[in-house]
C-alpha positions as CSV (number, residue, x, y, z in Angstrom):
1,M,-11.8,-18.8,28.4
2,T,-12.0,-20.0,32.0
3,D,-14.5,-19.2,34.7
4,N,-14.0,-17.0,37.7
5,M,-11.2,-15.0,36.1
6,N,-10.3,-11.5,37.4
7,L,-10.3,-8.5,35.2
8,G,-7.2,-8.4,33.0
9,E,-6.5,-12.1,33.4
10,I,-6.1,-14.4,30.4
11,G,-7.3,-18.0,30.5
12,Y,-5.1,-20.7,28.9
13,A,-6.6,-23.6,26.9
14,G,-4.1,-26.2,28.0
15,D,-3.8,-29.6,26.4
16,D,-6.2,-31.2,24.0
17,Q,-8.0,-27.9,23.1
18,V,-7.7,-26.2,19.7
19,V,-7.4,-22.4,19.9
20,P,-8.8,-20.4,16.9
21,F,-7.1,-17.1,16.4
22,Q,-7.0,-14.1,14.1
23,V,-4.3,-11.6,13.3
24,E,-6.2,-8.7,11.8
25,G,-3.0,-6.7,11.1
26,L,-1.8,-9.4,8.7
27,D,-5.2,-10.5,7.2
28,A,-4.6,-13.9,8.6
29,R,-6.3,-16.4,10.8
30,G,-5.7,-19.9,12.0
31,R,-5.7,-22.5,14.8
32,A,-3.2,-23.7,17.3
33,V,-3.1,-26.7,19.5
34,Q,-1.1,-28.7,22.0
35,L,-2.0,-32.4,22.4
36,G,-1.3,-34.3,25.6
37,P,-3.4,-37.0,27.3
38,M,-5.6,-37.6,24.3
39,L,-2.6,-38.2,22.0
40,D,-0.8,-40.3,24.7
41,A,-3.9,-42.6,25.0
42,I,-4.2,-43.1,21.2
43,L,-0.5,-43.9,20.7
44,G,-0.1,-45.8,24.0
45,R,-2.8,-48.5,23.3
46,H,-0.9,-49.6,20.1
47,D,2.6,-49.3,21.5
48,Y,4.0,-48.1,18.2
49,P,7.8,-47.9,17.5
50,E,9.0,-44.4,18.1
51,P,9.3,-43.4,14.3
52,V,5.8,-44.6,13.6
53,A,4.3,-42.9,16.7
54,R,6.0,-39.6,15.8
55,L,4.5,-39.7,12.3
56,L,1.0,-40.6,13.5
57,A,1.2,-37.9,16.2
58,E,1.9,-35.2,13.5
59,A,-1.0,-36.6,11.3
60,I,-3.3,-36.4,14.3
61,T,-2.2,-32.9,15.1
62,L,-2.9,-31.8,11.5
63,T,-6.3,-33.5,11.5
64,V,-7.5,-31.8,14.7
65,L,-6.3,-28.4,13.5
66,L,-8.3,-28.7,10.3
67,G,-11.2,-30.9,11.5
68,T,-12.3,-28.6,14.3
69,S,-13.0,-26.0,11.7
70,L,-16.0,-28.0,10.3
71,K,-19.2,-26.1,10.6
72,F,-21.5,-29.2,10.3
73,A,-21.8,-32.6,11.8
74,G,-19.4,-34.8,9.8
75,K,-16.0,-36.3,9.5
76,F,-12.6,-35.0,8.4
77,I,-10.1,-37.7,7.6
78,V,-6.4,-37.5,6.8
79,Q,-5.0,-40.7,5.2
80,T,-1.7,-41.7,3.6
81,Q,-1.3,-44.7,1.4
82,S,2.2,-45.4,0.2
83,D,4.9,-48.0,-0.4
84,G,7.3,-47.2,2.4
85,P,7.8,-49.0,5.8
86,V,4.9,-47.0,7.1
87,D,2.4,-47.7,4.4
88,L,-0.8,-46.3,6.0
89,L,-1.7,-43.5,8.4
90,V,-5.3,-42.8,9.2
91,A,-6.5,-39.9,11.4
92,D,-10.2,-39.6,11.7
93,F,-12.0,-36.6,13.3
94,S,-15.7,-36.7,13.9
95,S,-17.3,-33.3,14.8
96,P,-17.6,-31.8,17.3
97,D,-14.7,-33.3,19.2
98,S,-14.0,-37.0,18.6
99,M,-10.5,-38.2,17.4
100,R,-9.3,-41.7,16.5
101,A,-6.2,-42.8,14.5
102,Y,-4.0,-45.8,13.7
103,A,-0.9,-46.6,11.6
104,R,0.1,-49.7,9.7
105,F,3.7,-50.6,9.1
106,D,6.0,-53.4,8.0
107,E,8.1,-54.6,10.9
108,E,11.0,-55.9,8.8
109,A,11.1,-52.8,6.5
110,L,10.9,-50.5,9.5
111,A,13.7,-52.3,11.3
112,E,15.9,-52.0,8.1
113,A,15.1,-48.3,7.9
114,V,16.1,-47.8,11.5
115,A,19.3,-49.7,11.0
116,Q,20.2,-47.5,8.1
117,N,19.1,-44.4,9.8
118,R,16.5,-43.6,7.1
119,L,14.0,-42.0,9.4
120,E,12.9,-38.9,7.6
121,P,9.2,-38.8,6.9
122,H,9.6,-39.2,3.2
123,E,11.8,-42.2,3.8
124,L,9.3,-43.9,6.1
125,L,6.3,-43.1,4.0
126,G,7.8,-43.7,0.5
127,K,5.9,-42.9,-2.6
128,G,2.1,-42.6,-2.5
129,V,-0.6,-40.1,-1.8
130,L,-2.1,-38.1,1.0
131,A,-5.9,-37.7,1.0
132,F,-8.0,-35.2,2.8
133,T,-11.6,-36.3,3.0
134,I,-14.7,-34.4,4.2
135,D,-17.7,-36.6,4.9
136,Q,-21.0,-34.8,5.6
137,G,-23.0,-37.9,6.1
138,V,-24.9,-40.5,4.1
139,H,-27.1,-38.1,2.2
140,M,-24.3,-35.7,1.1
141,Q,-21.5,-36.2,-1.4
142,R,-18.0,-36.8,0.0
143,Y,-15.3,-34.3,-0.9
144,Q,-11.8,-35.6,-1.3
145,G,-8.6,-33.8,-2.2
146,I,-5.5,-35.8,-3.0
147,V,-1.8,-34.7,-3.2
148,E,1.3,-36.7,-4.0
149,L,3.6,-37.6,-1.1
150,D,6.6,-35.7,-2.6
151,G,7.5,-33.5,0.4
152,A,10.0,-34.2,3.1
153,T,7.5,-33.6,5.9
154,L,3.7,-33.7,6.5
155,E,4.0,-29.9,6.9
156,E,5.3,-29.6,3.3
157,I,2.7,-32.0,1.9
158,A,-0.1,-30.1,3.6
159,R,1.2,-26.8,2.2
160,A,1.2,-28.4,-1.3
161,Y,-2.4,-29.5,-0.8
162,F,-3.7,-26.1,0.1
163,R,-1.6,-24.5,-2.7
164,Q,-2.9,-26.9,-5.4
165,S,-6.4,-27.8,-4.3
166,E,-7.7,-25.0,-2.2
167,Q,-5.6,-22.2,-3.6
168,I,-5.3,-20.6,-0.2
169,P,-1.8,-19.5,1.0
170,T,-1.2,-21.6,4.0
171,E,1.6,-22.2,6.5
172,V,1.7,-25.3,8.7
173,R,4.0,-26.2,11.6
174,L,3.8,-29.5,13.3
175,A,6.0,-31.3,15.9
176,A,5.8,-34.3,18.2
177,A,7.9,-35.0,21.3
178,Q,8.4,-37.6,24.0
179,L,8.1,-36.4,27.6
180,F,9.8,-38.3,30.4
181,V,8.6,-37.4,33.9
182,P,9.4,-39.0,37.3
183,N,6.5,-40.7,39.1
184,S,5.9,-41.1,42.8
185,N,8.4,-44.0,42.8
186,G,11.1,-42.0,41.2
187,E,10.8,-43.9,37.9
188,Q,10.6,-42.2,34.6
189,E,7.2,-42.3,32.9
190,H,7.0,-41.8,29.1
191,H,4.3,-39.7,27.5
192,W,3.7,-38.4,24.0
193,R,3.0,-34.7,23.2
194,A,2.5,-32.8,20.0
195,G,1.6,-29.3,18.9
196,G,0.9,-27.4,15.7
197,V,-0.2,-24.2,14.1
198,V,-2.0,-23.6,10.8
199,L,-2.1,-20.1,9.4
200,Q,-4.0,-18.9,6.3
201,F,-3.9,-15.7,4.4
202,L,-7.5,-14.6,3.9
203,P,-7.7,-10.9,3.1
204,Q,-11.0,-9.2,2.4
205,S,-9.7,-7.9,-0.9
206,P,-9.3,-10.7,-3.4
207,D,-6.8,-8.8,-5.5
208,R,-4.3,-9.2,-2.8
209,M,-4.1,-12.9,-3.5
210,R,-2.2,-13.8,-6.6
211,V,-3.5,-17.4,-6.5
212,T,-7.2,-16.4,-6.8
213,D,-6.6,-15.4,-10.4
214,L,-5.9,-19.0,-11.3
215,P,-8.6,-21.3,-12.7
216,G,-9.9,-24.2,-10.6
217,G,-8.1,-27.4,-10.4
218,D,-4.4,-28.1,-10.2
219,I,-1.8,-25.2,-10.3
220,P,0.0,-25.1,-13.7
221,G,3.5,-26.7,-13.6
222,D,5.2,-23.4,-14.5
223,F,3.6,-21.6,-11.5
224,E,6.5,-21.5,-9.0
225,E,5.2,-21.1,-5.5
226,G,1.5,-20.2,-5.5
227,E,2.0,-17.7,-2.7
228,P,1.2,-14.0,-2.9
229,D,4.9,-13.1,-2.7
230,E,4.4,-9.5,-3.4
231,D,2.1,-9.0,-0.4
232,D,4.2,-7.8,2.5
233,D,1.7,-8.9,5.2
234,W,1.8,-12.5,4.1
235,Q,5.6,-12.5,3.8
236,E,5.7,-11.2,7.4
237,A,3.3,-13.9,8.6
238,R,5.4,-16.6,6.9
239,M,8.6,-15.2,8.4
240,L,7.1,-15.2,11.9
241,M,5.8,-18.8,11.5
242,G,9.3,-19.8,10.5
243,T,10.7,-18.7,13.8
244,I,8.7,-21.4,15.7
245,A,10.9,-24.1,17.2
246,D,9.7,-27.7,17.5
247,D,10.1,-27.7,21.3
248,E,7.9,-24.6,21.5
249,L,5.0,-26.4,19.8
250,A,5.0,-29.4,22.3
251,D,6.3,-27.7,25.5
252,P,3.5,-27.6,28.1
253,Q,5.2,-24.6,29.7
254,V,4.7,-22.5,26.6
255,G,1.1,-23.3,25.6
256,S,-0.8,-22.1,22.6
257,E,-1.7,-18.6,23.8
258,R,1.8,-17.8,24.9
259,L,3.2,-18.9,21.5
260,L,0.6,-16.9,19.6
261,F,1.4,-13.8,21.7
262,R,5.2,-14.2,21.0
263,L,4.5,-14.5,17.3
264,F,1.9,-11.9,16.6
265,H,1.5,-9.5,19.5
266,E,2.9,-6.6,17.5
267,R,0.2,-7.1,14.9
268,G,-2.6,-7.7,17.4
269,V,-3.6,-11.3,17.8
270,R,-7.0,-12.3,19.0
271,V,-7.8,-15.7,20.4
272,F,-11.3,-17.3,20.6
273,D,-12.9,-19.9,22.7
274,P,-11.0,-23.2,22.5
275,V,-12.5,-26.4,21.0
276,D,-12.1,-29.6,22.9
277,V,-10.8,-32.8,21.3
278,R,-10.9,-36.2,22.9
279,D,-9.9,-39.8,22.3
280,N,-13.2,-41.3,21.3
281,C,-13.7,-44.2,18.8
282,S,-17.0,-44.4,17.0
283,C,-17.0,-48.2,16.8
284,S,-19.8,-50.2,18.6
285,R,-21.1,-53.7,18.6
286,D,-24.2,-52.7,16.7
287,K,-22.2,-51.0,13.9
288,I,-19.9,-54.0,13.5
289,K,-22.9,-56.4,13.5
290,S,-24.5,-54.2,10.8
291,V,-21.3,-54.5,8.6
292,L,-21.1,-58.3,9.1
293,A,-24.8,-58.6,8.2
294,G,-23.9,-57.4,4.7
295,F,-21.5,-60.3,4.1
296,G,-22.4,-63.3,2.0
297,E,-22.9,-66.7,3.6
298,D,-19.5,-67.9,2.3
299,E,-17.7,-64.9,3.7
300,I,-19.4,-65.4,7.1
301,T,-18.4,-69.0,7.2
302,E,-14.8,-68.2,6.4
303,S,-14.8,-65.7,9.2
304,I,-15.6,-68.3,11.9
305,E,-12.8,-69.3,14.2
306,D,-13.4,-71.5,17.3
307,G,-17.1,-71.2,16.8
308,Q,-17.1,-67.4,16.9
309,I,-16.7,-64.4,14.6
310,T,-14.3,-62.0,16.2
311,V,-13.6,-58.5,14.9
312,N,-11.0,-56.2,16.3
313,C,-11.2,-52.4,15.8
314,E,-8.0,-51.1,14.3
315,F,-8.5,-47.7,15.9
316,C,-9.2,-48.5,19.6
317,S,-8.2,-52.2,19.7
318,S,-11.7,-53.1,21.1
319,S,-12.7,-56.7,20.3
320,Y,-16.2,-57.8,19.4
321,S,-17.3,-61.5,19.3
322,F,-20.5,-62.8,17.6
323,D,-22.2,-66.1,17.4
324,P,-22.5,-67.0,13.7
325,G,-26.2,-67.7,14.2
326,E,-27.1,-64.1,15.0
327,I,-25.2,-62.9,11.9
328,M,-26.8,-65.6,9.7
329,E,-30.3,-64.4,10.7
């Protein structure tokens, strides 16, 4: 995976690169990632409170793990809408490598949650939904899968989505952490990191998957787990995923390849070329102007402040100003 390696050496993807992998002995494949500078840039420009930043970091990690599997030019979007202190998370991945994200929260409600130590994900998000959206462009129909926010973590909610909508046995591990490192002046600098692994059971023989016998749509209420519990290989894979510690996922000294080797070396894990992800918002002056051009005259007039129409991008905090005359035209 790196140039100029000697025979027998292994290249390491490092930060902000998703590593696809396959465990042939377990009929499973997945993706692993550690996020560093890209994540730090997205979170840093908004200066989110720690509980909000941690939630958004996990949403970004989940999005890049799933979004980088797209085989076409399009978007993969993970979005929550809920009634908790953090009422909106949006993580938007545009293939092949562009990531942007933002969160919306109620300052008073968040302060109250912090004071009462109600900082678990389900307490911050509240009741609502998590939507996975695949957008293949203007000439293709969007696909959207929605699941209730009834899990304690984004990991559990993601598992529920794959169980109910995709009917693919899936394990997900996500973690975010703050890293404090001394700079040249001896002062502590703060950085955000995150990591994650998604693993899916995809055997060649469909009769090994109990869930494939179910009809399309939601799983029946009396169907307990939706996993092929009788399959020893998947049980082993789930058990190994359960041994991952949060600090392993985000620790730069561990790395994706070392973690995958620890987990699956006895079964033969194969890693493939990593996929870059970068902090890159798709907003532009022309795009914003095009949106404003669709407004009615009254809406444009109401948007004028101090003789200008100013639009701020929620994702990257860029500001665009327009003379009302050029929009009216």
